[in-house]
PDB file of N, CA, C and O in Angstrom, chain B, residues numbered from 101:
ATOM      1  N   ALA B 101      13.296 -22.479 -74.610  1.00  0.00           N
ATOM      2  CA  ALA B 101      13.406 -23.379 -75.776  1.00  0.00           C
ATOM      3  C   ALA B 101      12.662 -22.758 -76.957  1.00  0.00           C
ATOM      4  O   ALA B 101      11.609 -22.142 -76.793  1.00  0.00           O
ATOM      5  N   TRP B 102      13.228 -22.932 -78.142  1.00  0.00           N
ATOM      6  CA  TRP B 102      12.619 -22.415 -79.359  1.00  0.00           C
ATOM      7  C   TRP B 102      11.506 -23.336 -79.783  1.00  0.00           C
ATOM      8  O   TRP B 102      11.631 -24.556 -79.677  1.00  0.00           O
ATOM      9  N   THR B 103      10.429 -22.775 -80.259  1.00  0.00           N
ATOM     10  CA  THR B 103       9.332 -23.591 -80.799  1.00  0.00           C
ATOM     11  C   THR B 103       9.230 -23.313 -82.285  1.00  0.00           C
ATOM     12  O   THR B 103       9.691 -22.273 -82.755  1.00  0.00           O
ATOM     13  N   GLY B 104       8.644 -24.211 -83.015  1.00  0.00           N
ATOM     14  CA  GLY B 104       8.466 -24.019 -84.448  1.00  0.00           C
ATOM     15  C   GLY B 104       7.710 -22.738 -84.769  1.00  0.00           C
ATOM     16  O   GLY B 104       8.025 -22.040 -85.733  1.00  0.00           O
ATOM     17  N   ALA B 105       6.708 -22.440 -83.948  1.00  0.00           N
ATOM     18  CA  ALA B 105       5.888 -21.236 -84.183  1.00  0.00           C
ATOM     19  C   ALA B 105       6.713 -19.972 -84.068  1.00  0.00           C
ATOM     20  O   ALA B 105       6.600 -19.069 -84.897  1.00  0.00           O
ATOM     21  N   ALA B 106       7.542 -19.909 -83.039  1.00  0.00           N
ATOM     22  CA  ALA B 106       8.371 -18.701 -82.844  1.00  0.00           C
ATOM     23  C   ALA B 106       9.350 -18.543 -84.003  1.00  0.00           C
ATOM     24  O   ALA B 106       9.556 -17.434 -84.496  1.00  0.00           O
ATOM     25  N   THR B 107       9.949 -19.640 -84.434  1.00  0.00           N
ATOM     26  CA  THR B 107      10.903 -19.599 -85.552  1.00  0.00           C
ATOM     27  C   THR B 107      10.196 -19.123 -86.826  1.00  0.00           C
ATOM     28  O   THR B 107      10.728 -18.301 -87.571  1.00  0.00           O
ATOM     29  N   ALA B 108       9.016 -19.640 -87.058  1.00  0.00           N
ATOM     30  CA  ALA B 108       8.244 -19.248 -88.250  1.00  0.00           C
ATOM     31  C   ALA B 108       7.906 -17.755 -88.186  1.00  0.00           C
ATOM     32  O   ALA B 108       7.941 -17.055 -89.198  1.00  0.00           O
ATOM     33  N   MET B 109       7.581 -17.283 -86.987  1.00  0.00           N
ATOM     34  CA  MET B 109       7.233 -15.872 -86.830  1.00  0.00           C
ATOM     35  C   MET B 109       8.441 -14.996 -87.162  1.00  0.00           C
ATOM     36  O   MET B 109       8.302 -13.986 -87.853  1.00  0.00           O
ATOM     37  N   VAL B 110       9.618 -15.374 -86.678  1.00  0.00           N
ATOM     38  CA  VAL B 110      10.825 -14.579 -86.950  1.00  0.00           C
ATOM     39  C   VAL B 110      11.108 -14.577 -88.440  1.00  0.00           C
ATOM     40  O   VAL B 110      11.409 -13.526 -89.005  1.00  0.00           O
ATOM     41  N   ALA B 111      11.018 -15.721 -89.086  1.00  0.00           N
ATOM     42  CA  ALA B 111      11.277 -15.798 -90.535  1.00  0.00           C
ATOM     43  C   ALA B 111      10.282 -14.908 -91.276  1.00  0.00           C
ATOM     44  O   ALA B 111      10.654 -14.192 -92.205  1.00  0.00           O
ATOM     45  N   ASP B 112       9.027 -14.957 -90.864  1.00  0.00           N
ATOM     46  CA  ASP B 112       7.975 -14.172 -91.474  1.00  0.00           C
ATOM     47  C   ASP B 112       8.278 -12.686 -91.323  1.00  0.00           C
ATOM     48  O   ASP B 112       8.125 -11.911 -92.266  1.00  0.00           O
ATOM     49  N   THR B 113       8.703 -12.305 -90.139  1.00  0.00           N
ATOM     50  CA  THR B 113       9.011 -10.894 -89.860  1.00  0.00           C
ATOM     51  C   THR B 113      10.078 -10.393 -90.795  1.00  0.00           C
ATOM     52  O   THR B 113       9.942  -9.311 -91.365  1.00  0.00           O
ATOM     53  N   SER B 114      11.152 -11.163 -90.968  1.00  0.00           N
ATOM     54  CA  SER B 114      12.273 -10.668 -91.794  1.00  0.00           C
ATOM     55  C   SER B 114      11.835 -10.544 -93.259  1.00  0.00           C
ATOM     56  O   SER B 114      12.261  -9.631 -93.966  1.00  0.00           O
ATOM     57  N   LYS B 115      10.978 -11.475 -93.707  1.00  0.00           N
ATOM     58  CA  LYS B 115      10.509 -11.438 -95.084  1.00  0.00           C
ATOM     59  C   LYS B 115       9.629 -10.209 -95.338  1.00  0.00           C
ATOM     60  O   LYS B 115       9.677  -9.615 -96.415  1.00  0.00           O
ATOM     61  N   ASN B 116       8.829  -9.836 -94.340  1.00  0.00           N
ATOM     62  CA  ASN B 116       7.875  -8.735 -94.504  1.00  0.00           C
ATOM     63  C   ASN B 116       8.370  -7.418 -93.907  1.00  0.00           C
ATOM     64  O   ASN B 116       7.670  -6.407 -93.956  1.00  0.00           O
ATOM     65  N   ALA B 117       9.571  -7.434 -93.349  1.00  0.00           N
ATOM     66  CA  ALA B 117      10.107  -6.215 -92.734  1.00  0.00           C
ATOM     67  C   ALA B 117      10.560  -5.246 -93.807  1.00  0.00           C
ATOM     68  O   ALA B 117      11.040  -5.657 -94.863  1.00  0.00           O
ATOM     69  N   VAL B 118      10.408  -3.962 -93.537  1.00  0.00           N
ATOM     70  CA  VAL B 118      10.906  -2.904 -94.405  1.00  0.00           C
ATOM     71  C   VAL B 118      12.274  -2.510 -93.843  1.00  0.00           C
ATOM     72  O   VAL B 118      12.356  -1.998 -92.726  1.00  0.00           O
ATOM     73  N   PRO B 119      13.370  -2.747 -94.620  1.00  0.00           N
ATOM     74  CA  PRO B 119      14.704  -2.420 -94.107  1.00  0.00           C
ATOM     75  C   PRO B 119      15.034  -0.936 -94.278  1.00  0.00           C
ATOM     76  O   PRO B 119      14.496  -0.254 -95.151  1.00  0.00           O
ATOM     77  N   SER B 120      15.920  -0.471 -93.430  1.00  0.00           N
ATOM     78  CA  SER B 120      16.364   0.924 -93.554  1.00  0.00           C
ATOM     79  C   SER B 120      17.267   1.056 -94.784  1.00  0.00           C
ATOM     80  O   SER B 120      18.213   0.285 -94.942  1.00  0.00           O
ATOM     81  N   PRO B 121      16.983   2.022 -95.649  1.00  0.00           N
ATOM     82  CA  PRO B 121      17.829   2.210 -96.836  1.00  0.00           C
ATOM     83  C   PRO B 121      19.097   3.018 -96.550  1.00  0.00           C
ATOM     84  O   PRO B 121      19.906   3.241 -97.451  1.00  0.00           O
ATOM     85  N   MET B 122      19.275   3.460 -95.290  1.00  0.00           N
ATOM     86  CA  MET B 122      20.411   4.316 -94.973  1.00  0.00           C
ATOM     87  C   MET B 122      20.689   4.320 -93.474  1.00  0.00           C
ATOM     88  O   MET B 122      19.884   3.844 -92.673  1.00  0.00           O
ATOM     89  N   VAL B 123      21.823   4.856 -93.123  1.00  0.00           N
ATOM     90  CA  VAL B 123      22.180   5.072 -91.707  1.00  0.00           C
ATOM     91  C   VAL B 123      21.690   6.460 -91.341  1.00  0.00           C
ATOM     92  O   VAL B 123      21.885   7.407 -92.103  1.00  0.00           O
ATOM     93  N   GLY B 124      21.060   6.592 -90.191  1.00  0.00           N
ATOM     94  CA  GLY B 124      20.589   7.897 -89.755  1.00  0.00           C
ATOM     95  C   GLY B 124      19.758   7.790 -88.498  1.00  0.00           C
ATOM     96  O   GLY B 124      19.872   6.817 -87.752  1.00  0.00           O
ATOM     97  N   THR B 125      18.924   8.784 -88.259  1.00  0.00           N
ATOM     98  CA  THR B 125      18.045   8.780 -87.086  1.00  0.00           C
ATOM     99  C   THR B 125      16.610   8.689 -87.603  1.00  0.00           C
ATOM    100  O   THR B 125      16.180   9.505 -88.418  1.00  0.00           O
ATOM    101  N   ALA B 126      15.874   7.684 -87.117  1.00  0.00           N
ATOM    102  CA  ALA B 126      14.511   7.467 -87.579  1.00  0.00           C
ATOM    103  C   ALA B 126      13.515   8.232 -86.712  1.00  0.00           C
ATOM    104  O   ALA B 126      13.640   8.270 -85.488  1.00  0.00           O
ATOM    105  N   TYR B 127      12.539   8.832 -87.356  1.00  0.00           N
ATOM    106  CA  TYR B 127      11.473   9.532 -86.664  1.00  0.00           C
ATOM    107  C   TYR B 127      10.129   8.980 -87.137  1.00  0.00           C
ATOM    108  O   TYR B 127       9.912   8.791 -88.334  1.00  0.00           O
ATOM    109  N   LEU B 128       9.238   8.726 -86.195  1.00  0.00           N
ATOM    110  CA  LEU B 128       7.947   8.123 -86.539  1.00  0.00           C
ATOM    111  C   LEU B 128       6.878   9.148 -86.885  1.00  0.00           C
ATOM    112  O   LEU B 128       5.782   8.788 -87.316  1.00  0.00           O
ATOM    113  N   ALA B 129       7.205  10.457 -86.692  1.00  0.00           N
ATOM    114  CA  ALA B 129       6.254  11.514 -86.985  1.00  0.00           C
ATOM    115  C   ALA B 129       6.987  12.649 -87.704  1.00  0.00           C
ATOM    116  O   ALA B 129       8.208  12.751 -87.589  1.00  0.00           O
ATOM    117  N   PRO B 130       6.274  13.500 -88.439  1.00  0.00           N
ATOM    118  CA  PRO B 130       6.915  14.587 -89.185  1.00  0.00           C
ATOM    119  C   PRO B 130       7.526  15.657 -88.296  1.00  0.00           C
ATOM    120  O   PRO B 130       8.438  16.367 -88.720  1.00  0.00           O
ATOM    121  N   SER B 131       7.027  15.783 -87.045  1.00  0.00           N
ATOM    122  CA  SER B 131       7.613  16.735 -86.087  1.00  0.00           C
ATOM    123  C   SER B 131       7.320  16.219 -84.681  1.00  0.00           C
ATOM    124  O   SER B 131       6.448  15.367 -84.509  1.00  0.00           O
ATOM    125  N   PRO B 132       8.036  16.721 -83.670  1.00  0.00           N
ATOM    126  CA  PRO B 132       7.900  16.163 -82.319  1.00  0.00           C
ATOM    127  C   PRO B 132       6.470  16.146 -81.760  1.00  0.00           C
ATOM    128  O   PRO B 132       6.112  15.234 -81.015  1.00  0.00           O
ATOM    129  N   ASP B 133       5.662  17.134 -82.109  1.00  0.00           N
ATOM    130  CA  ASP B 133       4.294  17.168 -81.550  1.00  0.00           C
ATOM    131  C   ASP B 133       3.223  16.725 -82.547  1.00  0.00           C
ATOM    132  O   ASP B 133       2.031  16.914 -82.305  1.00  0.00           O
ATOM    133  N   ALA B 134       3.641  16.146 -83.650  1.00  0.00           N
ATOM    134  CA  ALA B 134       2.688  15.661 -84.643  1.00  0.00           C
ATOM    135  C   ALA B 134       2.346  14.197 -84.413  1.00  0.00           C
ATOM    136  O   ALA B 134       3.065  13.467 -83.731  1.00  0.00           O
ATOM    137  N   LYS B 135       1.224  13.790 -85.004  1.00  0.00           N
ATOM    138  CA  LYS B 135       0.799  12.382 -84.927  1.00  0.00           C
ATOM    139  C   LYS B 135       1.780  11.526 -85.759  1.00  0.00           C
ATOM    140  O   LYS B 135       2.306  11.981 -86.775  1.00  0.00           O
ATOM    141  N   ALA B 136       2.011  10.280 -85.307  1.00  0.00           N
ATOM    142  CA  ALA B 136       2.886   9.360 -86.029  1.00  0.00           C
ATOM    143  C   ALA B 136       2.331   9.090 -87.439  1.00  0.00           C
ATOM    144  O   ALA B 136       1.121   9.131 -87.660  1.00  0.00           O
ATOM    145  N   PHE B 137       3.245   8.815 -88.387  1.00  0.00           N
ATOM    146  CA  PHE B 137       2.813   8.492 -89.758  1.00  0.00           C
ATOM    147  C   PHE B 137       1.945   7.252 -89.772  1.00  0.00           C
ATOM    148  O   PHE B 137       0.937   7.207 -90.478  1.00  0.00           O
ATOM    149  N   ILE B 138       2.329   6.231 -88.990  1.00  0.00           N
ATOM    150  CA  ILE B 138       1.619   4.946 -88.991  1.00  0.00           C
ATOM    151  C   ILE B 138       1.468   4.423 -87.572  1.00  0.00           C
ATOM    152  O   ILE B 138       2.142   4.884 -86.651  1.00  0.00           O
ATOM    153  N   GLU B 139       0.579   3.459 -87.410  1.00  0.00           N
ATOM    154  CA  GLU B 139       0.441   2.751 -86.133  1.00  0.00           C
ATOM    155  C   GLU B 139       0.161   1.287 -86.436  1.00  0.00           C
ATOM    156  O   GLU B 139      -0.286   0.952 -87.533  1.00  0.00           O
ATOM    157  N   VAL B 140       0.421   0.419 -85.473  1.00  0.00           N
ATOM    158  CA  VAL B 140       0.194  -1.013 -85.648  1.00  0.00           C
ATOM    159  C   VAL B 140      -1.299  -1.248 -85.903  1.00  0.00           C
ATOM    160  O   VAL B 140      -2.155  -0.679 -85.225  1.00  0.00           O
ATOM    161  N   GLY B 141      -1.590  -2.090 -86.888  1.00  0.00           N
ATOM    162  CA  GLY B 141      -2.964  -2.395 -87.280  1.00  0.00           C
ATOM    163  C   GLY B 141      -3.481  -1.535 -88.412  1.00  0.00           C
ATOM    164  O   GLY B 141      -4.545  -1.809 -88.967  1.00  0.00           O
ATOM    165  N   GLN B 142      -2.732  -0.488 -88.761  1.00  0.00           N
ATOM    166  CA  GLN B 142      -3.153   0.426 -89.818  1.00  0.00           C
ATOM    167  C   GLN B 142      -2.880  -0.184 -91.194  1.00  0.00           C
ATOM    168  O   GLN B 142      -1.848  -0.820 -91.407  1.00  0.00           O
ATOM    169  N   LYS B 143      -3.815   0.015 -92.122  1.00  0.00           N
ATOM    170  CA  LYS B 143      -3.595  -0.411 -93.511  1.00  0.00           C
ATOM    171  C   LYS B 143      -2.823   0.703 -94.211  1.00  0.00           C
ATOM    172  O   LYS B 143      -3.125   1.884 -94.033  1.00  0.00           O
ATOM    173  N   VAL B 144      -1.824   0.321 -95.009  1.00  0.00           N
ATOM    174  CA  VAL B 144      -1.033   1.304 -95.749  1.00  0.00           C
ATOM    175  C   VAL B 144      -1.086   0.973 -97.238  1.00  0.00           C
ATOM    176  O   VAL B 144      -1.313  -0.171 -97.633  1.00  0.00           O
ATOM    177  N   LYS B 145      -0.872   2.001 -98.047  1.00  0.00           N
ATOM    178  CA  LYS B 145      -0.806   1.830 -99.496  1.00  0.00           C
ATOM    179  C   LYS B 145       0.661   1.828 -99.923  1.00  0.00           C
ATOM    180  O   LYS B 145       1.519   2.373 -99.229  1.00  0.00           O
ATOM    181  N   GLU B 146       0.936   1.218-101.057  1.00  0.00           N
ATOM    182  CA  GLU B 146       2.295   1.270-101.610  1.00  0.00           C
ATOM    183  C   GLU B 146       2.668   2.721-101.832  1.00  0.00           C
ATOM    184  O   GLU B 146       1.887   3.492-102.390  1.00  0.00           O
ATOM    185  N   GLY B 147       3.865   3.096-101.393  1.00  0.00           N
ATOM    186  CA  GLY B 147       4.343   4.462-101.582  1.00  0.00           C
ATOM    187  C   GLY B 147       3.996   5.412-100.441  1.00  0.00           C
ATOM    188  O   GLY B 147       4.511   6.529-100.388  1.00  0.00           O
ATOM    189  N   GLN B 148       3.119   4.973 -99.520  1.00  0.00           N
ATOM    190  CA  GLN B 148       2.743   5.806 -98.377  1.00  0.00           C
ATOM    191  C   GLN B 148       3.957   5.969 -97.446  1.00  0.00           C
ATOM    192  O   GLN B 148       4.709   5.017 -97.238  1.00  0.00           O
ATOM    193  N   THR B 149       4.145   7.177 -96.887  1.00  0.00           N
ATOM    194  CA  THR B 149       5.253   7.402 -95.967  1.00  0.00           C
ATOM    195  C   THR B 149       5.035   6.640 -94.669  1.00  0.00           C
ATOM    196  O   THR B 149       3.991   6.768 -94.029  1.00  0.00           O
ATOM    197  N   LEU B 150       6.034   5.844 -94.284  1.00  0.00           N
ATOM    198  CA  LEU B 150       5.988   5.072 -93.047  1.00  0.00           C
ATOM    199  C   LEU B 150       6.661   5.840 -91.895  1.00  0.00           C
ATOM    200  O   LEU B 150       6.187   5.835 -90.759  1.00  0.00           O
ATOM    201  N   LEU B 151       7.770   6.492 -92.227  1.00  0.00           N
ATOM    202  CA  LEU B 151       8.564   7.224 -91.248  1.00  0.00           C
ATOM    203  C   LEU B 151       9.572   8.054 -91.998  1.00  0.00           C
ATOM    204  O   LEU B 151       9.639   7.992 -93.226  1.00  0.00           O
ATOM    205  N   ILE B 152      10.359   8.833 -91.279  1.00  0.00           N
ATOM    206  CA  ILE B 152      11.427   9.594 -91.919  1.00  0.00           C
ATOM    207  C   ILE B 152      12.760   9.238 -91.256  1.00  0.00           C
ATOM    208  O   ILE B 152      12.825   8.930 -90.066  1.00  0.00           O
ATOM    209  N   ILE B 153      13.808   9.290 -92.059  1.00  0.00           N
ATOM    210  CA  ILE B 153      15.158   9.076 -91.525  1.00  0.00           C
ATOM    211  C   ILE B 153      15.976  10.312 -91.846  1.00  0.00           C
ATOM    212  O   ILE B 153      16.098  10.713 -93.004  1.00  0.00           O
ATOM    213  N   GLU B 154      16.533  10.906 -90.806  1.00  0.00           N
ATOM    214  CA  GLU B 154      17.422  12.056 -90.996  1.00  0.00           C
ATOM    215  C   GLU B 154      18.830  11.531 -91.199  1.00  0.00           C
ATOM    216  O   GLU B 154      19.363  10.792 -90.372  1.00  0.00           O
ATOM    217  N   ALA B 155      19.416  11.924 -92.309  1.00  0.00           N
ATOM    218  CA  ALA B 155      20.785  11.572 -92.640  1.00  0.00           C
ATOM    219  C   ALA B 155      21.456  12.832 -93.155  1.00  0.00           C
ATOM    220  O   ALA B 155      20.983  13.436 -94.117  1.00  0.00           O
ATOM    221  N   MET B 156      22.540  13.231 -92.533  1.00  0.00           N
ATOM    222  CA  MET B 156      23.288  14.436 -92.923  1.00  0.00           C
ATOM    223  C   MET B 156      22.368  15.650 -93.057  1.00  0.00           C
ATOM    224  O   MET B 156      22.414  16.362 -94.060  1.00  0.00           O
ATOM    225  N   LYS B 157      21.531  15.881 -92.040  1.00  0.00           N
ATOM    226  CA  LYS B 157      20.633  17.027 -91.951  1.00  0.00           C
ATOM    227  C   LYS B 157      19.530  17.030 -93.006  1.00  0.00           C
ATOM    228  O   LYS B 157      18.847  18.038 -93.183  1.00  0.00           O
ATOM    229  N   THR B 158      19.352  15.910 -93.708  1.00  0.00           N
ATOM    230  CA  THR B 158      18.278  15.811 -94.703  1.00  0.00           C
ATOM    231  C   THR B 158      17.234  14.836 -94.194  1.00  0.00           C
ATOM    232  O   THR B 158      17.572  13.738 -93.751  1.00  0.00           O
ATOM    233  N   MET B 159      15.960  15.227 -94.254  1.00  0.00           N
ATOM    234  CA  MET B 159      14.871  14.338 -93.865  1.00  0.00           C
ATOM    235  C   MET B 159      14.431  13.527 -95.070  1.00  0.00           C
ATOM    236  O   MET B 159      13.978  14.084 -96.069  1.00  0.00           O
ATOM    237  N   ASN B 160      14.566  12.201 -94.977  1.00  0.00           N
ATOM    238  CA  ASN B 160      14.231  11.313 -96.073  1.00  0.00           C
ATOM    239  C   ASN B 160      12.974  10.535 -95.723  1.00  0.00           C
ATOM    240  O   ASN B 160      12.941   9.808 -94.730  1.00  0.00           O
ATOM    241  N   GLN B 161      11.928  10.690 -96.549  1.00  0.00           N
ATOM    242  CA  GLN B 161      10.699   9.919 -96.310  1.00  0.00           C
ATOM    243  C   GLN B 161      10.929   8.486 -96.753  1.00  0.00           C
ATOM    244  O   GLN B 161      11.463   8.235 -97.834  1.00  0.00           O
ATOM    245  N   ILE B 162      10.521   7.549 -95.909  1.00  0.00           N
ATOM    246  CA  ILE B 162      10.664   6.139 -96.239  1.00  0.00           C
ATOM    247  C   ILE B 162       9.276   5.613 -96.651  1.00  0.00           C
ATOM    248  O   ILE B 162       8.374   5.519 -95.820  1.00  0.00           O
ATOM    249  N   PRO B 163       9.113   5.269 -97.951  1.00  0.00           N
ATOM    250  CA  PRO B 163       7.800   4.835 -98.412  1.00  0.00           C
ATOM    251  C   PRO B 163       7.563   3.344 -98.189  1.00  0.00           C
ATOM    252  O   PRO B 163       8.511   2.567 -98.084  1.00  0.00           O
ATOM    253  N   SER B 164       6.315   2.959 -98.119  1.00  0.00           N
ATOM    254  CA  SER B 164       5.969   1.541 -98.015  1.00  0.00           C
ATOM    255  C   SER B 164       6.243   0.872 -99.361  1.00  0.00           C
ATOM    256  O   SER B 164       5.825   1.381-100.402  1.00  0.00           O
ATOM    257  N   PRO B 165       6.947  -0.273 -99.348  1.00  0.00           N
ATOM    258  CA  PRO B 165       7.235  -0.976-100.607  1.00  0.00           C
ATOM    259  C   PRO B 165       6.027  -1.701-101.168  1.00  0.00           C
ATOM    260  O   PRO B 165       6.043  -2.139-102.318  1.00  0.00           O
ATOM    261  N   ARG B 166       4.957  -1.834-100.349  1.00  0.00           N
ATOM    262  CA  ARG B 166       3.773  -2.576-100.811  1.00  0.00           C
ATOM    263  C   ARG B 166       2.570  -2.172 -99.960  1.00  0.00           C
ATOM    264  O   ARG B 166       2.711  -1.564 -98.899  1.00  0.00           O
ATOM    265  N   ALA B 167       1.395  -2.525-100.453  1.00  0.00           N
ATOM    266  CA  ALA B 167       0.178  -2.312 -99.656  1.00  0.00           C
ATOM    267  C   ALA B 167       0.070  -3.445 -98.654  1.00  0.00           C
ATOM    268  O   ALA B 167       0.526  -4.557 -98.919  1.00  0.00           O
ATOM    269  N   GLY B 168      -0.530  -3.171 -97.502  1.00  0.00           N
ATOM    270  CA  GLY B 168      -0.691  -4.200 -96.499  1.00  0.00           C
ATOM    271  C   GLY B 168      -1.095  -3.583 -95.167  1.00  0.00           C
ATOM    272  O   GLY B 168      -1.549  -2.441 -95.099  1.00  0.00           O
ATOM    273  N   THR B 169      -0.916  -4.369 -94.110  1.00  0.00           N
ATOM    274  CA  THR B 169      -1.243  -3.917 -92.759  1.00  0.00           C
ATOM    275  C   THR B 169       0.025  -3.874 -91.932  1.00  0.00           C
ATOM    276  O   THR B 169       0.817  -4.817 -91.948  1.00  0.00           O
ATOM    277  N   VAL B 170       0.220  -2.776 -91.205  1.00  0.00           N
ATOM    278  CA  VAL B 170       1.380  -2.654 -90.306  1.00  0.00           C
ATOM    279  C   VAL B 170       1.145  -3.596 -89.132  1.00  0.00           C
ATOM    280  O   VAL B 170       0.190  -3.420 -88.376  1.00  0.00           O
ATOM    281  N   THR B 171       2.017  -4.604 -88.977  1.00  0.00           N
ATOM    282  CA  THR B 171       1.859  -5.561 -87.870  1.00  0.00           C
ATOM    283  C   THR B 171       2.857  -5.318 -86.767  1.00  0.00           C
ATOM    284  O   THR B 171       2.676  -5.813 -85.655  1.00  0.00           O
ATOM    285  N   ALA B 172       3.916  -4.560 -87.047  1.00  0.00           N
ATOM    286  CA  ALA B 172       4.891  -4.236 -86.001  1.00  0.00           C
ATOM    287  C   ALA B 172       5.685  -3.004 -86.402  1.00  0.00           C
ATOM    288  O   ALA B 172       5.989  -2.812 -87.580  1.00  0.00           O
ATOM    289  N   ILE B 173       6.019  -2.174 -85.431  1.00  0.00           N
ATOM    290  CA  ILE B 173       6.951  -1.062 -85.621  1.00  0.00           C
ATOM    291  C   ILE B 173       8.136  -1.441 -84.735  1.00  0.00           C
ATOM    292  O   ILE B 173       8.010  -1.507 -83.512  1.00  0.00           O
ATOM    293  N   LEU B 174       9.286  -1.688 -85.360  1.00  0.00           N
ATOM    294  CA  LEU B 174      10.409  -2.311 -84.676  1.00  0.00           C
ATOM    295  C   LEU B 174      11.393  -1.299 -84.087  1.00  0.00           C
ATOM    296  O   LEU B 174      12.406  -1.685 -83.506  1.00  0.00           O
ATOM    297  N   ILE B 175      11.101  -0.024 -84.234  1.00  0.00           N
ATOM    298  CA  ILE B 175      12.034   1.004 -83.737  1.00  0.00           C
ATOM    299  C   ILE B 175      11.270   1.980 -82.846  1.00  0.00           C
ATOM    300  O   ILE B 175      10.041   2.044 -82.874  1.00  0.00           O
ATOM    301  N   GLU B 176      12.020   2.729 -82.064  1.00  0.00           N
ATOM    302  CA  GLU B 176      11.469   3.810 -81.257  1.00  0.00           C
ATOM    303  C   GLU B 176      11.671   5.127 -82.015  1.00  0.00           C
ATOM    304  O   GLU B 176      12.531   5.224 -82.890  1.00  0.00           O
ATOM    305  N   ASP B 177      10.880   6.124 -81.671  1.00  0.00           N
ATOM    306  CA  ASP B 177      11.039   7.442 -82.277  1.00  0.00           C
ATOM    307  C   ASP B 177      12.428   7.998 -81.896  1.00  0.00           C
ATOM    308  O   ASP B 177      12.887   7.823 -80.768  1.00  0.00           O
ATOM    309  N   ALA B 178      13.072   8.655 -82.841  1.00  0.00           N
ATOM    310  CA  ALA B 178      14.383   9.296 -82.664  1.00  0.00           C
ATOM    311  C   ALA B 178      15.501   8.282 -82.404  1.00  0.00           C
ATOM    312  O   ALA B 178      16.529   8.619 -81.817  1.00  0.00           O
ATOM    313  N   GLN B 179      15.291   7.041 -82.845  1.00  0.00           N
ATOM    314  CA  GLN B 179      16.304   5.984 -82.655  1.00  0.00           C
ATOM    315  C   GLN B 179      17.305   6.000 -83.820  1.00  0.00           C
ATOM    316  O   GLN B 179      16.907   6.123 -84.979  1.00  0.00           O
ATOM    317  N   PRO B 180      18.607   5.875 -83.509  1.00  0.00           N
ATOM    318  CA  PRO B 180      19.588   5.705 -84.583  1.00  0.00           C
ATOM    319  C   PRO B 180      19.353   4.362 -85.278  1.00  0.00           C
ATOM    320  O   PRO B 180      19.113   3.353 -84.615  1.00  0.00           O
ATOM    321  N   VAL B 181      19.422   4.349 -86.605  1.00  0.00           N
ATOM    322  CA  VAL B 181      19.236   3.114 -87.347  1.00  0.00           C
ATOM    323  C   VAL B 181      20.430   2.876 -88.274  1.00  0.00           C
ATOM    324  O   VAL B 181      21.111   3.810 -88.696  1.00  0.00           O
ATOM    325  N   GLU B 182      20.659   1.613 -88.571  1.00  0.00           N
ATOM    326  CA  GLU B 182      21.744   1.211 -89.455  1.00  0.00           C
ATOM    327  C   GLU B 182      21.165   0.793 -90.798  1.00  0.00           C
ATOM    328  O   GLU B 182      19.977   0.483 -90.894  1.00  0.00           O
ATOM    329  N   TYR B 183      21.995   0.781 -91.832  1.00  0.00           N
ATOM    330  CA  TYR B 183      21.593   0.333 -93.158  1.00  0.00           C
ATOM    331  C   TYR B 183      21.118  -1.120 -93.055  1.00  0.00           C
ATOM    332  O   TYR B 183      21.813  -1.948 -92.465  1.00  0.00           O
ATOM    333  N   GLY B 184      19.962  -1.439 -93.611  1.00  0.00           N
ATOM    334  CA  GLY B 184      19.450  -2.808 -93.641  1.00  0.00           C
ATOM    335  C   GLY B 184      18.692  -3.235 -92.390  1.00  0.00           C
ATOM    336  O   GLY B 184      18.124  -4.326 -92.348  1.00  0.00           O
ATOM    337  N   MET B 185      18.683  -2.377 -91.372  1.00  0.00           N
ATOM    338  CA  MET B 185      17.998  -2.696 -90.118  1.00  0.00           C
ATOM    339  C   MET B 185      16.484  -2.728 -90.364  1.00  0.00           C
ATOM    340  O   MET B 185      15.957  -1.818 -91.003  1.00  0.00           O
ATOM    341  N   PRO B 186      15.768  -3.757 -89.873  1.00  0.00           N
ATOM    342  CA  PRO B 186      14.305  -3.779 -90.061  1.00  0.00           C
ATOM    343  C   PRO B 186      13.628  -2.674 -89.266  1.00  0.00           C
ATOM    344  O   PRO B 186      13.910  -2.496 -88.082  1.00  0.00           O
ATOM    345  N   LEU B 187      12.735  -1.932 -89.913  1.00  0.00           N
ATOM    346  CA  LEU B 187      12.076  -0.788 -89.307  1.00  0.00           C
ATOM    347  C   LEU B 187      10.618  -1.078 -88.941  1.00  0.00           C
ATOM    348  O   LEU B 187      10.168  -0.800 -87.830  1.00  0.00           O
ATOM    349  N   VAL B 188       9.897  -1.646 -89.911  1.00  0.00           N
ATOM    350  CA  VAL B 188       8.463  -1.826 -89.792  1.00  0.00           C
ATOM    351  C   VAL B 188       8.140  -3.165 -90.464  1.00  0.00           C
ATOM    352  O   VAL B 188       8.814  -3.557 -91.417  1.00  0.00           O
ATOM    353  N   VAL B 189       7.127  -3.858 -89.979  1.00  0.00           N
ATOM    354  CA  VAL B 189       6.669  -5.097 -90.625  1.00  0.00           C
ATOM    355  C   VAL B 189       5.302  -4.834 -91.232  1.00  0.00           C
ATOM    356  O   VAL B 189       4.378  -4.371 -90.563  1.00  0.00           O
ATOM    357  N   ILE B 190       5.198  -5.147 -92.537  1.00  0.00           N
ATOM    358  CA  ILE B 190       3.926  -4.977 -93.268  1.00  0.00           C
ATOM    359  C   ILE B 190       3.519  -6.342 -93.814  1.00  0.00           C
ATOM    360  O   ILE B 190       4.221  -6.933 -94.635  1.00  0.00           O
ATOM    361  N   GLU B 191       2.383  -6.825 -93.348  1.00  0.00           N
ATOM    362  CA  GLU B 191       1.895  -8.142 -93.796  1.00  0.00           C
ATOM    363  C   GLU B 191       0.964  -7.967 -94.992  1.00  0.00           C
ATOM    364  O   GLU B 191       0.446  -8.950 -95.521  1.00  0.00           O
TER     365      GLU B 191
END
C-alpha cells in the first residue's frame, strides 16, 4: 500500500532530480579505474561535474544545476540512459 510519506518522497525526488540532457551511456567516473565524480552525501557546487554521458563517441560532462547535497545516484556506471531520465538527486 502507498503511504503519504512514500508519495511525498517520490515527488520530491523528481523535483530535485537532475535529468539526462541526452541519450547515451552514463559513466560515474572519468575512466574505469578512477574515483567516481560524486558519491551520496557529498556536497556539490553549481556547475560541478556529476558524471559523463558518452553520445556518438563524445564524452559530455553533466554539470550540477545547483549547489546542494547528493542524496541519491539513480543510475549504475556504464548504464544506457534516455533523454529526460533522472540521473542524480540533489537536495
